[in-house]
N, C-alpha and C positions, 0 to 999 in steps of 0.2 A: 504493500500500500504506500510505503514511503517513496517507492519508485514512481508511482502514479502522481504523487505530489510534485516530484521533480519534472515529470512530463508536463503537468499543468503549468508549472512555472515557465517552461520553454514555450508552450503554446501561447501563454499570456504575453510573454516578451515579444514574440514574433507578430502576434495579432495587433498589439498596440503600436508596433513599429509601422504597420501599414497605416494606422490612423495619423501618424506624423506626416503623411503625405496629404491626406484629405483635409484635416482641420486647418493647418497653417497655410497650405500652398494651393489648395483647390480654388479658394476665392481669387487668388492672384492669377491663376490659370484662366479663370472665367473673365477676369479683367482684360487679359490679352485678346479676348474675343470681342471686346467692346461693350460688354454688358454693364449696366449701371449698378449703383449700390443697392437700389431697390430690387432690381432683377436678381442680383447675386444673393441678397438676403432671402428672396423667395426660393431660389435654388437650394440654398443651404438649410432652409426651414421646412419647406413642403415635402422634402424627402423624409425628414423625421416625422412629418405628419402621418405618413402611411404607417409608421411604426406604432401609432395609436392602435391600429387594427392588427398589425402584424404580430406585435409582442404577445398579446394574450392568446392569439391563435396558435402560434408555434409553441408557446409555453404549455397550453392545454394539450396539444398533440404529444408533446414530450412526456407529460404526466400520464396521459391516457395510454400510450403505448410503451411507457417505461423505458425510454431510450433518449439519450442526449446526443450521443456520438453520430448516429445515423442521420438525425435531423440537421445537425451542424454540417455534416458532409454535404448534404443536399443544398443547404442554404448557401454555402460558400461556392459551390459549383455554379449555381444560378446567378450569384452575385458577380462572379468573374465574367460570365457571358454578358450580363447587363453592362458591365464596365466597358466592354468593347464597344457597345453602342454609344455609351456616354462620351468616350474620347474620340469617337468617329463622327459625332454629331456636327452638322454644319450650320445649324440655326438654333435659336433659343428654344423653340418648341420641342425639338428633338432632345436638346440638353435637359429640358425640364422633365420629359417623359422618362428618359433613361436614368436620371438622378433619382426619381421616385422608385424605380426598380432596384437600383443599387442599394438604396437604404432599406427597401422592403425585405431584401434578402440578407443584407449584412448586419444591420442593427440587432435583430433578434438573437444572433449568436452570442452576444456578450452576456445577457442574463442567463442564457442556457449554460454557458461555461461557469458563470458565477454560482449557479445552483449546484453544479457538479463539484466545484471547488469547495463549497460549504460542506458537502457530504464527505469528501475526502479529508478535509481538514478536521472534521469532527472525529473521524475514525483514526486519524494519525496523531491527534492531540496537538496539531498545528493550528495556526490562525489563518483566516481568510486573507488578512493583510500580507501574510508571508508569500502569497501568490500574487496578489494584486500589485505589490511594489515592483514586480518584474515587468508589469505593463508600463509603469512609469519609466523604468530603465530603458525598455525597448523604444518607447516614444522619444525619450531624450537622445538616445544614440543616433537615431535617424535625423531628428530635428537639428542636432548639432552639425551633422555632416551633409545635410541636404544641399547646402549651397555648393559644395564641391562636387557632389553627385550631379547636380543640375548642370554645372559647368561642363562636366565630362560628357553628358549625354546631349548637350547642345542647347540648353536653356529650358525655361519652365514650359514652353510650348510642347516639349517632349516628356511631360510629367508622367504620362501613362507607362512608359517603359520602366521607370523607377517603381511605380506602383505594382505592376505585374510581376516584376522580379521578386519583390518583397513577399508577394502572395504565394510564392513557392513553399515557404517555410511553415506557416500555420497548418495546412493540410498534412504536410510531411510529419510533423510532430503528433498531430491528431491520430495518425495511423497507429502509434504506440500506446494510445490511451485506451483503458478499459472502461466500458460503460458502467454506470452506477445506478441501476434501477431503483425506484422508490421502494421502501420497505413496507409501506402501507398498501391498502387495497387499491386496485386499478380504479381510477376515477371515471365518473360519467358526467354528463351535462347536469344531472340532478345534484351531484355532489359539488359541482362548481358553484352552485347557488350559495353554498356556505360562505365562500370567500366574498361574494357580492353582497352578502348581508352583514359583513364584518364592519360595523360602523367605525370602530377605532381605526381600522386600516384605511377606510375610505376618507376619513377626516385627515389622517396623516398625509395621504396622497394629495389632498386639497392644499394643505399647508406647504408641501413640497413644490406644488405648482407655483404658488406665490413667491417662494424663496428663490426658485431656480430659473425663472424667466429671464432675469438680467444676466445670469451666467450664460445662458444659451444665446442671448444677444451678443455677448462678448465672444463666444465661440465662433459665431457666424461672421462678425464684422470687425473684430479687433485688428486683424491683419490689414484690412482696408483703411481703418482709422490711422494706424501707424504709417501706412504708405502715404496717406494724405498729408501727414505731418512731416513727410520727407524721409522716412526710414527706408532702407533698402530691403530687398527680399531676404537677404542674409540675416539682417537684424530681426525681421519678423520671425524667421525660423528659430533664431537664438532665443527670442523672447518666449516662444512656446516651449523651447527646451528648458528654460529656467523654470517655467511653470511645472512642467512634468517632473523634472529632477527634484523639485522641492517637495513633491508628493511622497517620494520614496521613504523618507524617515517616518512620516506619519503612518503610511501603510505598514511599515515594518514593526513599529512599536505600539501604536495605539490599540491594535487588536488585542494585544496581550493584557491590557489594563482597562479595556472598555467596560468590564463588569463593575468597575469602581465608580462609574459615572451614571447619572440619570440622563437617559438618551434625549428626551425632549428638552430638558434644560440645556444640554450641550448643544443641541441644534438652535436653541434660542441665542446662545453665545455666538454660534456660527453666523446667524442673521445679523448680529451687531457688527461682527468683523467684516462681513460682506458689505454692510452699509458704509463702513469706513473705507473699504477698498474702492467701491464704485464712486464714493464722494471724492476720493483723491484722483481717480481717473477723470472726473468731471472738471476738477480744478486745475490740473496740470496739463501742459501741452508739449512737454519735451518727450519725444518718442523714446529716447534712451532711458529716461526716468520711468516712463510708463512700462517699458520692457522689464526693468528691474522689479517693478511692483507686481509682476506676474508671480513672483515668489510667494505672494500671499495666498496662492493656490494651496499651499501646504496647510494653512489654518482655516481655509474656507471649503473648497471643493473636497479635498482629501478627507477631512473630518466628516463633512456631510455624507459622503458616499459610504464610508465604512460603517458609520453609525446607522444610516438608513438601511443598508443591506442587512445588518444584524437585527434591526427593529422589525423589519418585514419577516425575516426568518423566524423570529420569536413569536410573531403575531398570527401566522397562518399554520394550519395542520401540516404535518410532515409530507403527506402525500400530495400536497398542493404547493410545495416549495417553489418549483419552477414557475408555476402560474403566478405566484405572489411576486417573485423577482421580476417576471415579465411585466406585471402591472406597474411596478416601480419604474422600470425602464421605459415603459410606454408613456408615462407621465413626464419623466425627465427628458427623454430623447424625442418623444412625440409631441405632446401638448406644449411643453415648455419650448421645444425647438421651433414649432410653427409660429407660436405667438411671439417668441423672442426674435426670431429671424425676420419675420415680416414687419412686426411693429418696430424693431430696432432699425431696419432699413428705412422705413418711412420717417421715423424720428430723426435719424442721422441726415437724411436728405433735407428735411425741413428746418432742423435746429442745430445740426452739427453733432459731432461725436460727444461733445461735452453735455449737450442736452439729453442725449441717449443715456449716458451714464448717470446723470442727475435723476432721471426717471427711474433707473435701476436702483439707486440708493433709497428712494422713497419706498419702492416695493419691498426691498429686503428689510427695511425698518419695520414695515407692517408685518412681515413674516416673523420677525423676532418677537414682536408682541403676541402674535398668535401662538407661537411655541411656548413662551413663558406662561401665557394665560391658560393654555390647555394643560400644561403640567400642573399648575395650581388647582385647576378644576378637578383633575383626576385625583389629586391628593385629598381634596375635600371629600370625594366620594368614599374614600377609605375602603377600596375594593379588597377582596381577599387576596387577589394576585396583583401586586403593585404594578402600575403602568408607568414605565420609565419614559 
């Protein structure tokens, strides 16, 4: 089983290495095609919109047929086929269509792997963060070297070759992974209603929506904002590398001590830190200072994600773990993505990047109040099983 833990680390490293191509560089690739900020925001957000529907579907199928590996295999194969269409597209309509397909097949694989990681971690006595930190390392490794790779392949207009070569490795490592079927009963549509009636989970996802819309705005448009301020493509990639590398210590150590903290209170603190982060992004206009501020990723996103994954894992029945993680991902990558990308693009065009980040600071401040208020309310209920 320990060997499987190492295999998951390798898969996670290589999978997130591919994300170092899409997240920082794909908006710049679209910019070379002449697309506007609003168009790019739509491309980067409506793709995740389909994840709203894709995540629960693939999560349910995984729980229903008690397999993760086979579904991930199929998703990655269909995603690679769709990416050929994306990079071959000659107009905006085709780019939009194939971007939807790429996200529809790629995004659901992350929560599926997360659910598998949680199972293996529990059986080996390791932490989820011990795997997820390798994702940060993989992302960082490619982001730091993307400038040189792009120079070698002839510029960002040839981004697809970098992307496709990196995608050789996740399926290769997946070949050595053993499936971990759920130990509970095989679920049905009727049993799925249990999770849809879980008010605590649904309210938690609603708070996540408010908290993470600004984060997804930043994901979609931060590179364009830095570019507008005069930053080079190399600095944009380095800024994302700083964000990803800063996550690694959090993923490595927080999981070990997470049981010492009250989860909702911790997420309230994350909301406060996010408010400070986006407020600084709104007030400052030096692209190099803004790039350095990406290191706040370590105390905002990294803490949010590891706490949220554990909260959902603790909230839903064991046989519905993959479905629960898929619902979390559908909100973060789906709803937050479409609202953040589209609204962020519109606000950036109308009021500039500083206006977009000021709006984000207001939202995260409201989210912090919701998390603190919910924690206080649950404590007053004095439930038999404390809600953290």
